[in-house]
C-alpha distance (Angstrom), angle and dihedral (degrees) to the residues before:
residue distance angle dihedral
X1 . . .
X2 3.81 . .
X3 3.80 125.8 .
X4 3.79 98.9 -136.5
X5 3.82 93.1 134.4
X6 3.78 93.4 60.4
X7 3.80 120.1 105.5
X8 3.79 117.5 -120.8
X9 3.80 127.9 -147.2
X10 3.80 124.3 -155.7
X11 3.83 108.7 -153.3
X12 3.81 118.9 -166.6
X13 3.83 125.3 -177.4
X14 3.82 113.1 -159.2
X15 3.77 133.6 -165.4
X16 3.82 120.4 168.8
X17 3.80 88.1 -19.7
X18 3.80 97.9 150.8
X19 3.85 95.6 123.8
X20 3.80 93.3 52.3
X21 3.81 110.8 39.2
X22 3.82 100.2 87.1
X23 3.81 94.3 46.5
X24 3.79 91.2 44.1
X25 3.80 92.7 54.4
X26 3.81 91.0 45.3
X27 3.80 90.2 52.5
X28 3.81 95.9 45.6
X29 3.81 90.4 48.1
X30 3.81 88.9 64.8
X31 3.81 94.3 68.4
X32 3.82 109.6 127.1
X33 3.81 86.9 -144.7
X34 3.83 106.3 39.2
X35 3.78 124.7 -141.3
X36 3.80 114.6 -101.9
X37 3.80 93.5 -143.8
X38 3.80 132.2 21.3
X39 3.81 122.4 -170.3
X40 3.81 127.3 178.8
X41 3.79 122.9 -162.5
X42 3.81 117.3 -156.8
X43 3.80 107.8 -154.7
X44 3.83 95.4 -154.8
X45 3.80 96.3 -71.3
X46 3.79 118.1 -161.6
X47 3.83 95.8 -149.4
X48 3.83 130.0 58.8
X49 3.82 95.0 -68.7
X50 3.82 93.9 112.9
X51 3.82 92.3 49.4
X52 3.82 93.0 49.1
X53 3.80 91.8 47.8
X54 3.80 89.4 51.0
X55 3.80 90.5 54.5
X56 3.83 98.0 49.0
X57 3.81 123.1 85.9
X58 3.82 98.1 -162.6
X59 3.79 96.3 96.4
X60 3.79 148.9 -7.9
X61 3.82 120.2 -83.9
X62 3.80 131.4 -141.1
X63 3.80 116.4 -165.7
X64 3.79 119.7 -150.3
X65 3.79 120.9 -140.9
X66 3.81 95.8 -146.5
X67 3.81 132.2 18.1
X68 3.80 107.8 -97.7
X69 3.81 106.7 161.8
X70 3.81 135.0 -112.2
X71 3.82 99.5 -65.0
X72 3.79 94.6 57.4
X73 3.80 91.2 38.7
X74 3.79 92.7 55.2
X75 3.79 92.0 46.4
X76 3.81 90.3 52.3
X77 3.80 88.5 51.0
X78 3.81 91.5 49.4
X79 3.82 91.8 51.7
X80 3.82 92.2 47.9
X81 3.82 95.4 47.1
X82 3.80 127.0 89.4
X83 3.82 103.6 -163.0
X84 3.78 122.0 120.1
X85 3.81 88.7 -143.4
X86 3.80 123.0 45.9
X87 3.78 133.7 -153.7
X88 3.81 120.7 -177.8
X89 3.78 118.3 -160.8
X90 3.79 137.1 179.6
X91 3.78 113.6 -125.3
X92 3.82 94.0 -128.0
X93 3.83 94.1 53.4
X94 3.81 131.4 73.3
X95 3.81 144.0 -149.0
X96 3.78 133.2 -133.4
X97 3.86 109.6 -109.9
X98 3.82 93.9 -110.0
X99 3.82 96.6 48.5
X100 3.81 95.3 110.2
X101 3.77 95.8 36.4
X102 3.80 92.0 54.4
X103 3.81 99.9 38.0
X104 3.80 91.3 50.4
X105 3.80 89.4 53.1
X106 3.81 89.7 51.1
X107 3.82 95.5 47.0
X108 3.79 99.5 85.8
X109 3.80 125.3 161.0
X110 3.82 88.0 -85.4
X111 3.79 91.8 70.4
X112 3.81 139.1 58.8
X113 3.80 94.2 -165.7
X114 3.79 141.2 7.6
X115 3.79 124.0 -150.4
X116 3.79 124.2 -168.6
X117 3.79 128.1 -156.4
X118 3.81 118.0 -91.2
X119 3.78 125.6 -124.7
X120 3.81 110.4 -148.6
X121 3.80 111.9 -154.1
X122 3.79 133.7 -179.5
X123 3.81 104.4 -109.7
X124 3.81 91.2 -147.7
X125 3.82 98.7 50.4
X126 3.84 102.5 16.2
X127 3.81 87.6 -131.8
X128 3.81 115.6 146.9
X129 3.81 111.6 -107.9
X130 3.81 97.1 -177.0
X131 3.81 144.7 -45.7
X132 3.81 125.3 -107.6
X133 3.81 99.2 -138.1
X134 3.81 117.7 -163.1
X135 3.81 97.0 169.7
X136 3.82 92.9 118.2
X137 3.81 88.8 67.9
X138 3.79 93.8 79.5
X139 3.83 93.9 60.7
X140 3.79 96.0 37.2
X141 3.83 113.4 111.6
X142 3.83 91.5 -157.9
X143 3.84 112.9 48.6
X144 3.81 91.3 178.6
X145 3.80 90.8 59.2
X146 3.81 89.2 45.4
X147 3.80 93.8 55.7
X148 3.81 91.5 43.1
X149 3.81 87.3 60.6
X150 3.84 100.5 33.1
X151 3.81 118.4 59.1
X152 3.80 108.2 -136.5
X153 3.81 130.9 -172.6
X154 3.82 131.8 -157.3
X155 3.82 92.8 -126.7
X156 3.82 87.6 83.9
X157 3.81 98.7 43.1
X158 3.79 140.3 92.9
X159 3.82 110.9 -162.4
X160 3.76 136.2 -173.1
X161 3.79 108.4 -119.5
X162 3.80 94.2 -127.9
X163 3.82 94.9 60.8
X164 3.80 91.4 51.9
X165 3.80 91.1 48.6
X166 3.81 90.8 46.7
X167 3.83 91.9 63.4
X168 3.81 93.9 37.5
X169 3.79 95.4 -108.6
X170 3.79 118.5 -96.6
X171 3.79 120.1 -0.1
X172 3.80 102.7 -104.2
X173 3.80 95.1 -158.6
X174 3.82 89.3 67.6
X175 3.79 114.3 79.4
X176 3.82 89.2 -176.1
X177 3.82 136.0 11.8
X178 3.81 85.8 47.2
X179 3.81 93.7 127.4
X180 3.82 99.5 61.7
X181 3.81 88.6 38.0
X182 3.82 90.7 59.1
X183 3.80 92.3 54.8
X184 3.80 93.6 46.0
X185 3.81 90.5 53.0
X186 3.81 92.6 44.0
X187 3.79 91.2 52.4
X188 3.80 93.3 46.5
X189 3.81 90.4 49.4
X190 3.81 89.0 59.5
X191 3.81 99.2 -102.8
X192 3.80 111.2 160.1
X193 3.80 106.6 -128.8
X194 3.80 123.2 -177.2
X195 3.79 131.7 -168.5
X196 3.80 121.4 -131.0
X197 3.79 99.5 -154.3
X198 3.81 96.9 -136.4
X199 3.86 129.1 100.8
X200 3.81 95.7 -122.0
X201 3.81 98.4 144.9
X202 3.81 121.5 70.3
X203 3.81 123.6 -148.8
X204 3.81 108.6 -164.8
X205 3.80 103.9 -151.6
X206 3.78 125.5 -169.7
X207 3.79 148.3 115.1
X208 3.79 119.0 -42.1
X209 3.80 93.9 18.4
X210 3.80 117.6 142.5
X211 3.81 92.7 -105.9
X212 3.82 96.6 43.1
X213 3.82 90.9 51.7
X214 3.78 95.9 48.9
X215 3.79 110.4 36.0
X216 3.81 93.4 127.4
X217 3.80 90.6 51.1
X218 3.82 88.1 49.6
X219 3.80 90.4 52.1
X220 3.81 90.8 51.0
X221 3.79 90.8 52.7
X222 3.80 90.2 44.7
X223 3.80 89.8 60.6
X224 3.80 88.6 51.1
X225 3.81 88.7 52.2
X226 3.82 92.3 49.7
X227 3.81 89.1 53.9
X228 3.82 89.3 52.5
X229 3.81 90.1 52.9
X230 3.79 90.9 49.8
X231 3.81 87.9 58.3
X232 3.80 98.7 37.5
X233 3.81 107.2 35.7
X234 3.82 128.4 67.7
X235 3.79 119.6 -97.0
X236 3.80 91.3 -103.6
X237 3.82 88.1 78.5
X238 3.80 95.7 52.9
X239 3.81 91.7 91.1
X240 3.81 88.3 62.2
X241 3.81 90.9 49.3
X242 3.81 89.7 50.3
X243 3.80 92.5 51.0
X244 3.80 92.6 45.3
X245 3.81 95.5 49.2
X246 3.83 90.6 45.0
X247 3.82 90.0 57.0
X248 3.80 92.3 46.1
X249 3.83 93.1 56.7
X250 3.79 92.0 68.7
X251 3.80 94.3 38.6
X252 3.80 93.3 53.8
X253 3.80 93.9 44.8
X254 3.81 91.6 50.0
X255 3.82 89.6 43.2
X256 3.78 91.7 60.1
X257 3.81 103.5 -102.1
X258 3.79 106.1 106.2
X259 3.81 93.1 168.2
X260 3.80 90.5 56.3
X261 3.81 88.7 49.3
X262 3.80 88.6 55.1
X263 3.81 90.7 47.0
X264 3.80 89.1 55.3
X265 3.80 89.8 45.9
X266 3.82 90.3 52.5
X267 3.80 90.2 51.7
X268 3.81 91.2 45.5
X269 3.79 91.5 52.7
X270 3.82 92.5 44.6
X271 3.81 87.3 61.5
X272 3.80 91.2 53.3
X273 3.79 96.7 -99.4
X274 3.79 119.5 151.4
X275 3.79 115.4 -158.8
X276 3.81 110.3 -107.2
X277 3.80 105.0 -139.8
X278 3.80 90.7 -162.1
X279 3.81 86.8 74.4
X280 3.80 92.1 60.4
X281 3.77 110.8 101.7
X282 3.79 105.3 -131.7
X283 3.79 137.0 41.4
X284 3.85 92.6 -129.6
X285 3.81 89.3 57.2
X286 3.81 90.7 50.0
X287 3.79 90.6 50.5
X288 3.79 91.5 48.5
X289 3.80 91.8 48.7
X290 3.79 92.6 50.0
X291 3.81 91.2 45.8
X292 3.79 104.5 42.8
X293 3.82 102.5 11.9
X294 3.77 131.0 -95.6
X295 3.83 96.3 -87.8
X296 3.78 92.4 51.0
X297 3.79 90.4 46.3
X298 3.81 89.5 54.3
X299 3.80 90.2 50.0
X300 3.79 91.5 50.1
X301 3.80 93.3 46.0
X302 3.81 100.3 41.2
X303 3.81 107.1 12.6
X304 3.78 131.2 92.9
X305 3.80 93.4 -91.0
X306 3.78 92.1 52.9
X307 3.79 92.6 48.3
X308 3.80 91.8 50.8
X309 3.81 93.0 46.5
X310 3.79 91.7 52.1
X311 3.80 89.8 53.4
X312 3.80 88.0 59.2
X313 3.79 98.4 35.6
X314 3.84 113.8 20.6
X315 3.80 109.5 -137.1
X316 3.73 141.6 141.3
X317 3.77 128.4 -133.8
X318 3.79 118.5 171.9
């Protein structure tokens, strides 16, 4: 049985979204099955976002009194909306015209939510960079494990209101990494989530986007999320947390935050992980790690001393 009679809400948090609002509305207006309700939330923008939202007649606007971040903004939107089905979208991203038409058809009584694949395009050239493919979800016996290892975003989902309310919406203590966290908690709560194997959502990636400007902040919040999962999920998922935190050590060190790399390493070791030196890129780094210890090798490779030494004697370790 299909759910074509259900009303659908489009919920859009905005912060300093002035460059995107007109194009966003133009894109969303192309849906072959229009949204029944559209609500914007302005999270105390400091540009002309509020003025532009006042002037448009595409949807209703809620104005925040203090900047609170995307998790709280989306939860406010959810509480204010009336639709039986919910779609969250970021104001700088788009949808293919048949997104609603095709996700509604896929959201039968067997499912609580449908997620599509995501087409990532360069916002300057419109060239496709890659596709986020979630097709393995449908044959995965453990959706929680799937979402722990596949980063998913609400811009490609259509959700029944009751499953979002069941988990309390977005986790408000996360200022970032809230999108994958929502799907992990939905899956663990028993929500039945299906993949529609089509790239119907469009992530417009480029310089000066929210995510490209704040990847280190995202990684800090990701560690906070991993610590939540350690407390909230059964021990069977610890191996995934170990693997994830292991990977993040190198990413954070190379990204310029050595302290965050050590924080991830502390968490990794607290779970019983032992750093596998075979995963380190170069033989000199392996030798250093065996000789002076992995932490000291990271300091020498990525810390202030290492940077100063390489100015005097150019070299590469790692």
